[in-house]
Residue, then its C-alpha position, 0 to 999 in steps of 0.5 A: m850673729p851678734t857683731k857687738q863692737q870693742e875697742a879695736t885690738s891691731g889686726r884683730c875682730k872687733a866682734m863679741t863671741k856669744a859667750g861674751g869674750s873678744c873674738s880672736a880672729p884676724a880681721i880682714r884687711g882694711e875691715n873691722f870683722c874677720y870672715l865670718h862676723s863680716d857676713p852674718g849668715r855665713a856661719a849658718q851657710l857653712g854650718r848646713m855645708g858641713g851638715m849636708g856633707n856628713r849626711h849618709v843615705y841609705e837604699n830602701d827597697g821599699k818592699e813591704v816587711s811582715p812583722p815577726q811573729t816568733a822568736s825566730d822571726v825575730k832572730n832572722l830580723l837582727a841578723y839581717a839588720m846587723a849585715e845590712i848595718r856592716a854593709g853600709k846599707m842601713d842607718p846604724k840608729l835604725g839598727t840600735t832601734l831595731g835592737y831594742l824593738g827586737t829585745s821587747l818583742l822576744k819579752a812579749i813572745e815569752t811571756s805570752d808564750i808562758e801564758q798560753r802554755l799555763e792556760r793549757l795547764e789549767a784547762t787539763n787540770e780542770l779536765k781531770n778534777a772534774d772527773 
């Protein structure tokens, strides 16, 4: 954290902020800088501590999950993910990802089913025309 000095104002920190303004925090008694500017690594350390406090750990049972093959499988997977998120056992970001992927997979399954039905109809139609 840069600590450019400026003219002292009574009891205020002499450091400049990253934005170029003067730090408005009170200086430590007998010092020229505030609590954060007196130790440049302190702000980073406090930020790390705050970040670690906000981190959530979600349990992973480690079991292998088979990829969904049908629309029903996708429905069951999404229902399971919703229940896990509500219970606080799954990261909501993972649930969001599963939702997006589930939607894409449902569209792909639907398209694949339509293609297969069309191929069967065309094959049936060719057999009728050949007779």
